[in-house]
KOLZABA-115071 format. One record per residue (C-alpha): residue in three letters; x, y, z. Coordinates in steps of 0.001 Angstrom, whole numbers, padded with zeros to 6 digits, always signed. Each point is the difference from the previous one (the first is absolute). Layout:
! KOLZABA-115071
ALAXYZ
...
END
This chain:
! KOLZABA-115071
MET+000000+000000+000000
THR+001350+003399-000988
ILE-001055+003309+001486
GLN-000262+002859-002462
ARG-000447+003659+000891
THR-000821+003036-002118
ASP-000333+003536+001374
LEU-002202+001979-002376
PRO+000392+003752-000694
SER-003325+000597+001777
GLY+001560-001278+003216
LEU-001877-003320-000066
THR+002085-003007+001025
VAL-000682-003305-001780
VAL+001409-003212+001516
THR-000756-003497-001265
GLU+001112-003572+000577
ALA-000868-002576-002642
MET-000478-003555+001278
PRO+000686-002715-002626
GLY-002781-002562-000020
ALA-002451+002181+001942
ARG-003648-000328-000948
SER-001152+003221+001620
ALA+000897+003659-000308
SER-000172+002416+002929
PHE+000103+003776-000305
GLY+000045+002611+002730
CYS+000168+003723+000503
TRP+001588+001069+003287
VAL-000656+003579+001095
ARG+002594+001577+002292
VAL-002601+001436+002365
GLY-001856-001572+002887
ALA-001843+000685+003212
ARG+002934+001693+001724
ASP+000201+002594-002792
GLU-003500+001344+000596
SER-000916+003092+001969
ASP-002153-000491+003087
GLU-003031+001286-001927
LEU+000622-002449-002863
ALA+000673-003065+002132
GLY-001237-002927-002076
ALA+000276+001755-003378
SER+002397-002596-001454
HIS-002338-002820+000974
PHE-003009+001936-001306
LEU+001815+000306-003339
GLU+000770-003718+000030
HIS-003755-000598-000026
LEU-000953+002744-002432
LEU+002391-000966-002766
PHE-001980-003208-000508
LYS-003331+001837-000201
GLY+000537+001162-003572
THR+002341+001685-002454
GLU-000557+002413-002850
LYS-000855-002922-002296
ARG-001222-002764+002330
SER-002585-000241+002742
GLY+000761-001896+003183
ARG-002099-002896-001253
GLU+001878-000071-003303
ILE+003314-000126+001883
SER-001217-002994+001993
GLU-001357-001738-003094
ALA+003199+000606-001984
ILE+002258-001652+002572
GLU-002349-002865+000838
ALA-000597-000773-003691
VAL+003640-001101-000298
GLY+000109-001788+003364
GLY+002225+002631+001582
GLU-000011+001963+003227
LEU+000357+003715+000653
ASN+000649+001366+003461
ALA+001810+002611+002088
HIS+001242+000754+003480
THR+000981+003057+001990
ALA+002931+000108+002397
HIS+001619+002748+002032
GLU+002670+000707-002619
HIS-001525-001070-003308
THR-003210-000863-001815
ALA+000013-002906-002452
PHE-002292-001042-002853
TYR+000560-003348-001691
THR-001443-002628-002299
ARG+000775-003640-000774
VAL-001227-001617-003201
PRO+000675-003119-002087
GLU+002920+000375-002421
ARG-002293+000256-003027
SER-001728+003053+001506
ALA+003096+001972+001029
ASP-000911+002901-002277
VAL-003467+000199+001553
GLY+001343+000083+003549
LEU+002642+002619-000757
GLU-002359+002321-001871
LEU-002663-000297+002671
LEU+002429+000779+002828
CYS+001377+003044-001817
ASP-003510+001292-000695
VAL-000993-000327+003661
VAL+003032+001826+001420
THR+000190+002806-002558
SER-003564+000952-000944
PRO-002426-000226+002944
ALA-003401+001565-000669
PHE-000613+001253+003570
ASP-003739-000007-000586
ALA-001702+001820+002874
ASP-002567-002773+000509
ASP+002782-002597+000141
VAL+001830+002038+002630
GLU-003098+000038+002190
SER-000775-003699-000414
GLU+003597-001008+000702
ARG+000086+002292+003011
GLN-002725-002162+001533
VAL+001952-003160-000831
ILE+003105+001364+001766
LEU-002019+001102+003012
GLU-001306-003560+000250
GLU+003581-001270-000329
LEU+000982+002250+002903
HIS-002855-001373+002102
LEU+001109-003536-000860
ALA+003613+000762+000952
GLU-001209+001424+003294
ASP-001974-003185+000691
GLU+002896-002343-000840
GLY+001806-000294+003307
ASP+003271-001375-001386
ASP+000318+002853-002507
ARG-001072+002575+002562
VAL+002541-001022+002619
MET+002817+000180-002566
SER-001019+003496-001061
LEU-000414+000963+003661
ALA+003537-001234+000659
HIS+001486+002141-002735
GLU-002017+002991+001131
ALA+001527-000479+003449
LEU+003470-000573-001454
TRP+000154+002966-002390
GLY-002450+002443+001574
ASP-001045+002847-002308
HIS+002572-000932-002646
PRO-001604-001124-003305
LEU+001372-003524+000503
GLY-002302-000250+002993
ARG-003255+000539-001859
GLU-002220-002386-001892
VAL+000601-000285-003767
LEU-003775+000123-000560
GLY-000288+003463+001540
THR-002779+000789+002466
LEU-003758+000243-000207
GLU+000333+003787+000258
THR+002624+000482-002713
ILE-001669-002374-002482
ASP-003381+001594+000582
ALA+001438+003494-000569
MET+002131-000777-003086
ASP-001669+001380-003116
ARG+000484-000958-003620
ASP+002166+002999-000906
ARG+002492-000540+002818
ILE+000393-003660-000926
ALA+000506+000873-003669
ALA+002548+002651+000977
PHE+001890-002570+002097
PHE+000126-002232-003075
GLU+001248+002797-002271
HIS+002678+000957+002526
HIS+001410-003474+000638
TYR-000863-002267-002938
HIS+002466+001495-002462
PRO+002491-002199-001923
ALA+003000+000993+002132
ASN-001775-001398+003033
LEU-001010-003307-001620
VAL+001758-003321-000551
LEU-001424-002304-002681
VAL+001030-003615+000643
ALA-000644-003361-001620
GLY+000927-003638+000567
GLY-000645-003315-001695
ALA-000852-000516-003669
ILE+000656+003616-000951
ASP+001967+002029-002509
HIS+002007+002936+001355
GLU-000397+002140-003105
GLN-003769-000488+000071
VAL-000099+001284+003579
VAL+002265+002945-000893
ALA-002276+000878-002924
ALA-002992+000002+002345
GLY+001887+002230+002432
GLU+000796+002456-002773
GLN-003742+000578-000395
PHE-000436+001205+003574
PRO-001333+003566-000103
TYR+002566+002502+001209
ARG-000746+001821+003234
ALA+002398+002452+001585
ALA+001515-001391+003153
GLY-001572+001464+003105
GLU+001970+000568+003167
ARG+000074-003140+002061
PRO-000611+000326+003736
GLU+003230-000326+001918
ARG+000095-003092+002159
GLN+001075+000642+003552
ALA+001317-002863+002073
PRO-001720-000533+003349
ASP+001763+001973+002707
GLY-000299+000350+003740
PRO-000477-002948+002353
ILE-001034-003239-001707
PRO-002320-001590+000974
ARG-002326+002882+000768
LYS-002150-002110+002346
GLU+000759-003014+002163
HIS-003573-001337-000114
ALA-003125+000482-002086
LEU-003376-001592+000673
LEU-003232+000038-001966
ARG-002730-001500+002159
ARG-002864-001684-001811
PRO-002294-002972+000546
SER+001113-002974-002078
GLU+000455-003749+000167
GLN+003747+000233-000493
ALA+002672+002392+001216
HIS+002850+001180-002215
LEU+003458+000682+001373
CYS+002932+001606-001807
LEU+003511+000812+001175
VAL+001962+002293-002305
TRP+003612+001141-000006
PRO+001726+002709-002099
ALA+002088-001875-002568
LEU+002108+000658-003109
ALA-000357+002121-003117
ALA-000172-001751-003362
GLY+003620+000769-000875
ASP+001535-001042+003309
PRO+002860-002531-000434
ASP-001520-002119+002785
ARG-003304-000469-001838
TYR+000860-003539-001130
ALA+000954-001011+003538
LEU-003261+001513+001232
GLY-001914-002093-002531
VAL+001608-003144+001380
CYS-000633+001154+003575
ASN-003670+000636-000753
GLN-000372-003409-001656
ILE+001371-001690+003114
LEU-002141+002105+002316
GLY-003398-000253-001663
GLY+000251-000214-003765
GLY-001015-003589-000565
LEU-001415-003243+001369
SER+003307-000967+001611
SER+000490+003419+001617
ARG+000279+000441+003748
LEU-003247+001913+000327
PHE-002031-002510-002007
GLN+001472-003046+001698
GLU-000184+001330+003559
ILE-003298+001896-000043
ARG-002076-002067-002428
GLU+001497-003474-000276
ASP+001230-000579+003556
ARG-002507+002005+002023
GLY-003026+000333-002301
LEU-000486+003640+000978
ALA-000765+001383-003457
TYR-000894-000850-003568
SER+001711+002980-001625
VAL+003489+000962+001178
PHE+002831+001509-002041
SER+002598+002749-000279
SER+000674+002268-002971
VAL+002396+002718-001124
ALA-000907+003294-001673
SER+002760+002044-001637
PHE-000161+003546-001346
SER+002613+002306-001510
ASP+000948+001467+003373
ALA-001628-002156+002687
GLY-001397-003434+000733
SER-001821-002203+002487
LEU-000222-003572+001199
ALA-003387-001090+001343
ALA-001128-003170+001783
TYR-003736-000795-000073
VAL-002191-002478+001876
GLY-003770-000426-000103
THR-001247-001714+003156
GLY-002661+000046+002717
ALA-000134+003083+002191
GLU+000683-002082+003096
ARG+003280-001183-001535
VAL+001415+003317-001179
ALA+002131+000664+003082
GLU+001470-003511-000197
VAL+000677+000321-003731
ARG+001559+003442+000447
GLU+002470-001408+002520
LEU+000781-002879-002344
LEU+000723+002409-002847
LEU+002320+002021+002211
ASP+001751-003127+001289
ILE+000467-001517-003464
THR+001489+003174-001432
ALA+002193+000480+003075
ASP+001317-003556-000372
LEU+000821+000651-003647
VAL+001978+003097+000950
ALA+001781-001621+002952
ASP+000686-003525-001289
GLY+000157+000429-003776
VAL-001187-002603-002470
THR+000784-003637-000589
GLU+001843-001252-003052
ARG-003151-001829-001122
GLU-002219+003101+000349
TRP+002478+001967-002079
GLU+000143-002707-002688
VAL-003786-000311-000229
ALA-000539+003764-000188
LEU+002648+000467-002699
GLY-001387-002923-001964
PHE-003540+001314+000144
LEU+000912+003565-001007
GLU+002214-001135-002872
GLY-002485-002592-001227
SER-003025+002295+000095
PHE+002009+002695-001803
LEU+001026-002410-002774
LEU-003540-001359-000363
GLY-001238+003557-000454
LEU+002312+000360-002993
GLU-002121-002593-001833
ASP-003123+002195+000143
SER-000235+002901-002430
GLY-002025+002056+002475
SER+002626-000364+002717
VAL+002802+000868-002427
MET-001885+003091-001176
ALA-000726+001110+003578
ARG+003649-000464+000964
LEU+001047+002352-002795
GLY-002489+002676+001056
ASN+000817-000221+003692
HIS+003761+000110-000506
VAL+000039+002909-002441
CYS-002391+002040+002133
SER+001808-000598+003276
ARG+003632-000300-001125
GLY+000232+001448-003478
ARG+001341-003288-001360
VAL-000888-003668-000122
THR+002277-002054+002226
PRO+001308-002931-002091
VAL-001224-003408+001144
ASP+003523-001275+000629
GLU+000814+003062+002101
GLN-003175-000366+002038
LEU+000628-003692+000603
ALA+003644+000637+000934
LYS-001020+002563+002621
LEU-002578-002370+001458
ARG+002406-002957+000056
ALA+002627+002170+001698
VAL-002178+000416+003106
THR+001524-001880+002943
PRO-001524-000976+003340
ASP+002092+002758+001572
ASP-001584+002501-002415
VAL-003440-001147+001101
VAL+000898+000483+003656
ARG+001430+003450-000685
VAL-003113+001202-001811
ALA-002246-001605+002629
LYS+001757+002033+002677
ARG-000204+003094-002178
VAL-003749-000272-000648
LEU-001491-002232+002708
GLY+002308+001142+002765
THR-002245+002968+000731
SER-003431+000061+001624
PRO-002838-000353-002513
THR-003197+001960-000300
VAL-002800-002288+001209
CYS-003406+000403-001665
GLY-003320-001757+000372
VAL-003469-000023-001544
GLY-002914-001727+001710
PRO-001638-000388+003420
LEU+003240+000822+001818
THR+001305+002129+002829
ASP+003202+002000+000399
ALA+001284-002742+002283
ASP-000252-002519-002849
LEU+002583+002081-001875
GLY+002243+000335+003016
SER-000740+003660+000621
END
């Protein structure tokens, strides 16, 4: 597989990776703007746009977009993150031209029909209500609110009920005009694709003058901002999350942190899963995860359990992480974690959608695509001592403890 890159005069970056023998073609458009780049008044604008771009273009209605992609057996989707917004499609090889043209139409020529704005506003408000009701999602967002405070990394990507309700059609369209210009876009493709075909499509992107991009400010002051955060509500299950400040996306220790997280709670053989679920039967869902941004990061451990068990589970989480910091990891844990991370990475290289997403994520966050051999070499270079060092660096501090459910402050240790 060969990565090809073309930087067009308009500022648009085109990156592709053809996969010999692939039977699908995946195309994506990564936008270098996300939830952290919004003003307080426009919180949720990127996600609102993610919805609206599928509602219709200058030449297609929303229904026609859906029919066009489903008629070839493809899929068309998008997601919004704190530092980018992504639109992507995956189609059978024979329909590559359909998928590419459809994606380009969606991201360059939205209709912004006033009626569509209003109908989609209601959809997003319902999505916000759903997110509020989902305890596992809510406790994770609560944890990052407590960790980052008023910084944009601490707010929900969806925005709030107030900001979405107040956002009118003209402000959303202006946000699009300001940010969705070629110099702020990365057009990527993977699978059964032709680089020159993708470049030709990129050359048709309408030119828009580059608007000033909001300057990203790293979180400052004491981190975390709160030691505890509790949202009391009646529910059958309680949701507990411990979160630590972690590493930025470019930190040299990021590979060691990935191994550390895998050992802690990243898989079925992890310490959290084995101790809390398998050995003690205290929870169905238990895991840890890492979030990395350009200038900050977090590591979170989550458990969903009965309210009467939260205090016990909280102490277990603290003990397990403390043991990892104090005693390090076993040779077998290290081997299993490395094997899983390398294997899952290599398996992803067989899927055109994963290859395409890797291109978009790397170019947006790092400006370049890290070669596979380089990425594997850095992962394989992680030693048990590296894991211990990064565990002490990240988990050696007191976490922010957050809970959602029929809980008390005492359940969180406050």
